[in-house]
DOVO-447024 format. One record per residue (C-alpha): x, z, y. Coordinates in steps of 0.2 Angstrom, whole numbers. Each point is the difference from the previous one (the first is absolute). Last residue first. Example, Ala and Ser with C-alpha at 12.3 -4.5 7.8 and 13.67 -1.06 7.14 Angstrom:
// DOVO-447024
+-------+-------+-------+
|  east |    up | north |
+-------+-------+-------+
|    68 |    36 |    -5 |
|    -6 |     3 |   -17 |
+-------+-------+-------+
***
This chain:
// DOVO-447024
+-------+-------+-------+
|  east |    up | north |
+-------+-------+-------+
|   748 |   485 |  1143 |
|   -18 |     6 |     2 |
|    -2 |     6 |   -18 |
|   -16 |     6 |    -6 |
|    -8 |     8 |   -16 |
|   -18 |     3 |    -6 |
|    -5 |     8 |   -17 |
|   -18 |    -4 |    -5 |
|    -8 |    10 |   -14 |
|   -18 |    -2 |     1 |
|    -7 |    16 |    -5 |
|    -7 |     9 |   -15 |
|    14 |    -4 |   -12 |
|    12 |    10 |    12 |
|    18 |    -4 |     2 |
|    10 |    12 |    11 |
|    14 |    -8 |    10 |
|    17 |     6 |     5 |
|     7 |   -13 |    11 |
|    18 |    -7 |     4 |
|     3 |   -14 |    11 |
|    14 |   -13 |     1 |
|    10 |   -10 |    12 |
|    14 |   -14 |     0 |
|     3 |     0 |   -19 |
|    11 |   -15 |    -4 |
|    -6 |   -15 |   -11 |
|     9 |   -12 |    12 |
|   -16 |    -7 |     8 |
|    -5 |    18 |     5 |
|    -9 |    13 |   -11 |
|   -12 |    14 |     6 |
|    -1 |    13 |   -13 |
|   -17 |    10 |    -2 |
|     2 |    15 |   -11 |
|   -15 |     9 |    -8 |
|     1 |    17 |    -9 |
|   -15 |     5 |   -10 |
|   -11 |    14 |    -2 |
|   -17 |    -1 |   -11 |
|   -10 |   -13 |    -9 |
|    10 |   -12 |   -10 |
|     5 |   -16 |     8 |
|    -5 |   -19 |     0 |
|    10 |   -10 |    13 |
|    -7 |   -13 |    13 |
|     9 |    -9 |    14 |
|    -1 |    -5 |    18 |
|    11 |    -7 |    14 |
|    -6 |    -1 |    18 |
|     9 |   -10 |    14 |
|     5 |     2 |    19 |
|    -7 |    17 |     6 |
|    -9 |     2 |    15 |
|    10 |    11 |    13 |
|     2 |   -14 |    13 |
|   -19 |    -4 |     1 |
|     1 |   -15 |    13 |
|     3 |    -3 |    19 |
|    10 |   -16 |     3 |
|   -11 |    -8 |    14 |
|    10 |   -14 |     6 |
|     8 |     0 |    17 |
|    -4 |   -12 |    15 |
|    -4 |    12 |    14 |
|    18 |     3 |     4 |
|     3 |   -19 |     2 |
|   -15 |    -2 |    12 |
|     5 |    15 |     9 |
|    18 |    -6 |     3 |
|    -6 |   -18 |     6 |
|   -12 |     8 |    12 |
|    12 |    13 |     7 |
|    14 |   -14 |     3 |
|   -13 |   -11 |     9 |
|    -5 |    15 |    11 |
|    19 |     3 |     4 |
|     1 |   -18 |     6 |
|   -15 |     0 |    10 |
|     6 |    16 |     9 |
|    16 |    -8 |     4 |
|    -9 |   -15 |     7 |
|   -13 |     9 |    11 |
|     7 |    -7 |    16 |
|    -3 |   -17 |    -7 |
|   -18 |     1 |    -2 |
|    -7 |     2 |   -18 |
|    -5 |   -15 |    -9 |
|    13 |     4 |   -13 |
|    -9 |    16 |    -5 |
|   -17 |    -8 |    -3 |
|     9 |   -13 |   -11 |
|    10 |    13 |    -9 |
|   -17 |    10 |    -4 |
|    -8 |   -16 |    -6 |
|    14 |    -5 |   -12 |
|     1 |    18 |    -7 |
|   -18 |     0 |    -3 |
|     0 |   -16 |    -9 |
|    15 |     6 |   -10 |
|   -11 |    17 |    -4 |
|   -14 |   -11 |    -6 |
|    11 |   -10 |   -11 |
|     8 |    16 |    -7 |
|   -16 |     7 |    -4 |
|    -7 |   -15 |    -8 |
|    16 |     0 |   -12 |
|    -3 |    19 |    -4 |
|   -19 |    -4 |    -3 |
|     5 |   -15 |   -12 |
|    13 |    10 |    -9 |
|   -12 |    15 |    -3 |
|   -13 |   -12 |    -5 |
|    10 |   -10 |   -12 |
|     7 |    17 |    -7 |
|   -17 |     8 |    -5 |
|    -2 |    -6 |   -17 |
|    19 |    -1 |    -4 |
|     1 |    19 |     4 |
|   -10 |     3 |   -15 |
|    13 |    -9 |   -11 |
|    15 |     8 |     8 |
|    -6 |    18 |    -1 |
|    -5 |    -2 |   -18 |
|    17 |    -8 |    -4 |
|     9 |    13 |    10 |
|    -9 |    14 |   -10 |
|     9 |    -5 |   -16 |
|   -13 |     6 |   -14 |
|     1 |     4 |   -18 |
|    18 |     3 |    -3 |
|     0 |     7 |   -18 |
|     9 |    16 |    -3 |
|    17 |     0 |   -11 |
|     2 |     9 |   -16 |
|    -5 |    16 |    -7 |
|    17 |     8 |     0 |
|     1 |    18 |    -8 |
|     5 |    16 |     9 |
|   -18 |     8 |     0 |
|    -8 |   -16 |     6 |
|    12 |   -13 |     9 |
|    -7 |   -14 |    10 |
|    10 |   -14 |     7 |
|    -4 |   -10 |    16 |
|     8 |   -16 |     4 |
|     7 |   -11 |    14 |
|     2 |    13 |    14 |
|    12 |    -4 |    14 |
|   -14 |    -4 |    11 |
|    -1 |   -14 |    12 |
|   -13 |     1 |    14 |
|   -10 |   -16 |    -1 |
|    -6 |    -9 |    16 |
|   -18 |    -5 |     6 |
|     1 |   -11 |    15 |
|    -5 |     4 |    19 |
|    -2 |   -13 |    13 |
|    10 |    -4 |    16 |
|    -1 |   -15 |    11 |
|    11 |   -15 |     5 |
|    -8 |   -14 |    11 |
|     2 |   -18 |     1 |
|   -11 |   -10 |    11 |
|    -3 |   -18 |     4 |
|   -14 |    -1 |    14 |
|   -14 |   -13 |     0 |
|   -12 |    11 |   -11 |
|   -11 |    -8 |   -14 |
|     7 |    11 |   -14 |
|    -9 |     0 |   -18 |
|     6 |    14 |   -12 |
|    15 |     3 |   -11 |
|     7 |    14 |   -13 |
|    16 |     6 |    -7 |
|    11 |   -14 |     3 |
|    18 |     4 |    -8 |
|     4 |   -19 |    -7 |
|    17 |     3 |     7 |
|     6 |    17 |     6 |
|     7 |     6 |    17 |
|   -15 |     6 |     7 |
|   -15 |     5 |   -12 |
|   -15 |   -10 |     6 |
|   -16 |     2 |     9 |
|    -8 |   -18 |     4 |
|   -10 |    -8 |    14 |
|    -4 |   -18 |    -2 |
|    -6 |   -14 |    11 |
|    15 |   -10 |    -6 |
|     7 |    -4 |    18 |
|    -7 |    16 |     7 |
|    11 |    11 |   -12 |
|    -3 |    19 |     1 |
|    13 |    10 |   -11 |
|    -2 |    18 |    -2 |
|    15 |     6 |    -7 |
|     2 |    16 |   -11 |
|    11 |    15 |     0 |
|    -2 |    14 |   -13 |
|    -1 |    18 |     2 |
|     2 |    12 |   -14 |
|   -14 |     9 |   -10 |
|     2 |    13 |   -14 |
|    -3 |     0 |   -18 |
|    -1 |    16 |    -9 |
|    15 |    12 |    -5 |
|     7 |     1 |   -17 |
|    -8 |     6 |   -17 |
|   -17 |     8 |    -4 |
|    -1 |     7 |   -17 |
|   -15 |     1 |   -11 |
|    -1 |     8 |   -17 |
|   -14 |     3 |   -12 |
|    -2 |    11 |   -15 |
|    -9 |    -4 |   -15 |
|    -4 |    16 |   -11 |
|     7 |     3 |   -17 |
|   -11 |     7 |   -14 |
|    -6 |   -16 |    -5 |
|   -15 |   -10 |     5 |
|     7 |    -8 |    15 |
|   -10 |   -15 |     9 |
|    12 |   -13 |     5 |
|    11 |    -5 |    14 |
|    17 |    -5 |    -8 |
|    -7 |   -18 |     0 |
|     0 |     0 |    18 |
|    19 |     0 |     1 |
|     1 |   -14 |   -12 |
|   -13 |   -10 |    11 |
|     8 |     4 |    16 |
|     7 |   -18 |     5 |
|   -16 |    -8 |    -4 |
|    -2 |    -9 |    17 |
|     2 |    18 |     8 |
|   -17 |    -1 |     9 |
|    -9 |    -8 |   -15 |
|     8 |    14 |   -12 |
|    -5 |    14 |    12 |
|   -17 |    -6 |     1 |
|    -2 |    -2 |   -19 |
|     6 |    18 |    -2 |
|   -12 |     5 |    14 |
|   -15 |    -8 |   -10 |
|     6 |     8 |   -16 |
|     1 |    18 |     7 |
|   -18 |    -4 |     7 |
|    -5 |    -3 |   -18 |
|     9 |    15 |    -6 |
|   -10 |    13 |    11 |
|     8 |    16 |    -8 |
|     1 |     9 |    17 |
|    19 |     2 |    -2 |
|     2 |   -18 |    -4 |
|   -12 |    -5 |    14 |
|    12 |    10 |    13 |
|    15 |    -8 |    -7 |
|    -7 |   -17 |     0 |
|    -4 |     3 |    19 |
|    18 |     4 |     3 |
|     6 |   -16 |    -8 |
|   -13 |   -10 |     8 |
|     6 |     7 |    17 |
|    19 |    -2 |    -4 |
|    -4 |   -18 |    -5 |
|   -10 |    -4 |    15 |
|   -13 |   -14 |    -3 |
|    -6 |   -16 |     9 |
|    15 |    -7 |     8 |
|     0 |   -20 |     0 |
|     6 |    -4 |    18 |
|    -6 |   -11 |    15 |
|     4 |     2 |    17 |
|   -14 |     3 |    14 |
|    -4 |   -12 |    13 |
|     0 |    -1 |    19 |
|    -5 |   -16 |     8 |
|     8 |    -3 |    17 |
|    -5 |   -13 |    12 |
|    13 |    -4 |    12 |
|    -3 |   -10 |    16 |
|    16 |     5 |     8 |
|    -8 |    12 |    12 |
|   -18 |     1 |    -5 |
|     4 |    12 |   -14 |
|   -14 |     3 |   -13 |
|     1 |    18 |    -9 |
|   -18 |     8 |    -1 |
|    -8 |    -9 |   -15 |
|    16 |    -3 |    -9 |
|     4 |    19 |     1 |
|   -17 |     4 |    -8 |
|     3 |   -12 |   -13 |
|    17 |     6 |    -4 |
|    -6 |    18 |    -1 |
|   -14 |    -5 |   -12 |
|    12 |    -9 |   -12 |
|    11 |    15 |     2 |
|   -12 |    13 |    -7 |
|    -7 |   -13 |   -13 |
|    18 |    -1 |    -7 |
|     2 |    18 |     0 |
|   -17 |     4 |    -9 |
|     4 |     0 |   -18 |
|    15 |    10 |     2 |
|    -9 |    13 |    10 |
|   -13 |     2 |   -13 |
|    13 |     1 |   -14 |
|     9 |    14 |     8 |
|   -16 |     9 |     5 |
|    -4 |    -1 |   -19 |
|    17 |     9 |    -2 |
|    -5 |    13 |    12 |
|   -17 |     4 |    -8 |
|    10 |     2 |   -17 |
|    10 |    14 |     6 |
|   -16 |     9 |     7 |
|    -8 |    -1 |   -18 |
|    17 |     7 |    -7 |
|     2 |    15 |    10 |
|    15 |     7 |   -10 |
|     9 |     6 |    16 |
|    14 |   -11 |    -6 |
|   -11 |   -14 |    -3 |
|    -8 |     3 |    18 |
|    16 |    -1 |     8 |
|     4 |   -16 |   -10 |
|   -16 |    -8 |     6 |
|     5 |     4 |    18 |
|    16 |    -9 |    -3 |
|    -8 |   -16 |    -7 |
|   -13 |     2 |    15 |
|    13 |     0 |    13 |
|     9 |   -14 |    -9 |
|   -14 |   -12 |     4 |
|     1 |     4 |    19 |
|    19 |    -2 |    -1 |
|    -3 |   -18 |    -9 |
|   -12 |    -5 |    14 |
|    13 |     5 |    14 |
|    -5 |    14 |    11 |
|   -12 |     0 |    15 |
|    13 |     5 |    13 |
|    -9 |     4 |    17 |
|     4 |   -15 |    11 |
|    14 |    -1 |    13 |
|    13 |    -5 |   -15 |
|   -10 |   -15 |    -2 |
|     8 |    -9 |    15 |
|    -3 |    -1 |    20 |
|   -13 |   -13 |     6 |
|    -7 |    -5 |   -17 |
|     0 |    17 |    -5 |
|   -10 |     5 |    14 |
|   -13 |   -14 |    -4 |
|    -2 |     6 |   -18 |
|    -5 |    17 |     5 |
|   -17 |    -2 |    -8 |
|     7 |    -6 |   -16 |
|    13 |    14 |     0 |
|   -14 |    12 |     1 |
|    -8 |    -6 |   -16 |
|    17 |     1 |    -9 |
|     3 |    17 |     8 |
|   -16 |     7 |    -8 |
|     4 |    -5 |   -17 |
|    17 |     6 |     0 |
|    -5 |    16 |     8 |
|   -12 |     4 |   -14 |
|    12 |    -4 |   -13 |
|    14 |    10 |     9 |
|   -12 |    16 |     3 |
|    -4 |     0 |   -20 |
|    20 |    -2 |    -3 |
|     2 |    17 |    11 |
|   -13 |    10 |    -9 |
|     6 |    -8 |   -17 |
|    18 |     7 |     3 |
|    -8 |    17 |     3 |
|    -9 |     0 |   -15 |
|    16 |    -6 |   -10 |
|    13 |    11 |     6 |
|    11 |    -5 |   -15 |
|    15 |    -2 |    13 |
|     0 |   -19 |    -5 |
|   -18 |    -1 |     6 |
|     3 |    10 |    16 |
|    14 |   -11 |     6 |
|   -11 |   -15 |    -3 |
|   -15 |     7 |    10 |
|    13 |     5 |    14 |
|     6 |   -19 |     1 |
|   -18 |    -8 |    -2 |
|    -8 |    11 |    12 |
|    14 |    -2 |    13 |
|     0 |   -18 |    -3 |
|   -18 |    -1 |     4 |
|     2 |    10 |    15 |
|    11 |   -14 |     8 |
|   -12 |    -4 |    15 |
|     1 |    18 |     4 |
|    18 |     0 |     0 |
|    11 |     7 |   -14 |
|    17 |     4 |     8 |
|   -11 |    10 |    12 |
|    10 |    16 |    -2 |
|   -14 |     9 |    -9 |
|    -1 |   -15 |   -12 |
|    19 |     0 |    -3 |
|    -2 |    19 |    -4 |
|   -14 |    -3 |   -13 |
|    10 |   -13 |    -8 |
|    16 |    11 |     0 |
|   -10 |    14 |    -8 |
|    -8 |   -11 |   -13 |
|    18 |    -7 |    -4 |
|     6 |    18 |    -3 |
|   -14 |     2 |   -12 |
|     6 |   -16 |    -9 |
|    18 |     5 |    -2 |
|     1 |   -13 |   -15 |
|    17 |    -6 |     6 |
|    -5 |   -17 |     4 |
|   -16 |     6 |     8 |
|    10 |    12 |    11 |
|    11 |   -14 |     6 |
|   -15 |   -11 |     3 |
|    -7 |    14 |    12 |
|    17 |     2 |     8 |
|     2 |   -18 |     5 |
|   -19 |    -3 |     3 |
|     2 |     7 |    18 |
|     9 |   -15 |     6 |
|   -13 |   -13 |    -5 |
|   -10 |    -4 |    16 |
|    -8 |   -18 |     0 |
|     0 |    -8 |    16 |
|   -13 |    -4 |    13 |
|    -6 |    18 |     4 |
|    18 |     6 |     4 |
|    -8 |     9 |    15 |
|    12 |   -10 |    12 |
|    -7 |   -16 |    -9 |
|   -18 |     3 |     4 |
|     4 |     3 |    18 |
|    12 |   -15 |     0 |
|   -15 |   -10 |    -6 |
|   -12 |     5 |    13 |
|    13 |     0 |    14 |
|     5 |   -18 |    -4 |
|   -19 |    -7 |    -1 |
|    -4 |    10 |    17 |
|    14 |    -8 |     9 |
|    -3 |   -18 |    -6 |
|   -19 |     1 |     4 |
|     3 |     7 |    18 |
|    12 |   -15 |     2 |
+-------+-------+-------+
***
């Protein structure tokens, strides 16, 4: 009985502190400011939310990411990198800490852990830092950030292979005789198109043509040849006109939503399965099960979801003349889904095991309560209700993510004469209607890398 009471108090304490649920209310005003391009106002709202405790200490990575993004689009590049540097360090530290706190997350859920960021978020941190350095004319530092992108991409599979092996060593469940083998998913993702594109621009400006060709090949490989016509425009210019490069971010980045799965333990087939309820042939993974009890438990996991945008194309006008439509070079949902596939088996198995452990605790607690004396039946009934309620409360998916990250990147190149020009980006919907537009006066300098950046969060 003592175990039951303390377990219930523990979960109710965390739940009352909103520790087990993803908090999103403070994002409404922040996202509105991003949509209307009031980025300095967004910075203030993010800082105010931090002061009010909306960004808890375990969510500091999200605070750094959100304020770093707002500062970038506010063209406060040095300040942006200050926070993005902190985000990158905290992501690495929190991943290490999450392993040491794995037992606590098995008891409650992943929301209790310091948020370690998704791998696609970690990679985009370096993309944004690279852009900051390019705008600051720090080409060497910009190229360092792209090398970090490539290094992280190359290490992702090893990272989750090692995590799976570590979990497999520690997690053997005597009750039910289940031996779980954790494993990573597989995906072919060697290059980031936007990373290689920015790297190519840096090498173009430095005149390192062999490196330019290497990046072009990476882009062609990653896009399966789709961007070849666009890349043919990237050439060394010997004429009076100067190459000017354009990059536009469009839409809002992917988010997570909760999905319900079923843990199915079958003693007759000696098989445990994770399935998607209500769909045929919906098995996600299976493992040996030698227990005597037939168990069916629903549990919650996160999945990556697209946030739709009205923008289907971006047009450029220079000094009032149309220059055509920009090329979509990367949809960040595609990257997010591919990278998430690597760790998804681990997430699903851990969530299933957590639910199984809670079910076993629930059964044990109810058995203890039922053995109480007759004169304590009312209290026993009340405690059973508490146990059921606290188990349900604690089973929620971790839906934290970088909500101010943009959704896609478009790029283009135009050759212009040095001097002052008017640039207009028009953001077009599926019916060829203008949804939004931006106007800039720019000064093209033959002694600089001329990179013009636009953004539309609609």
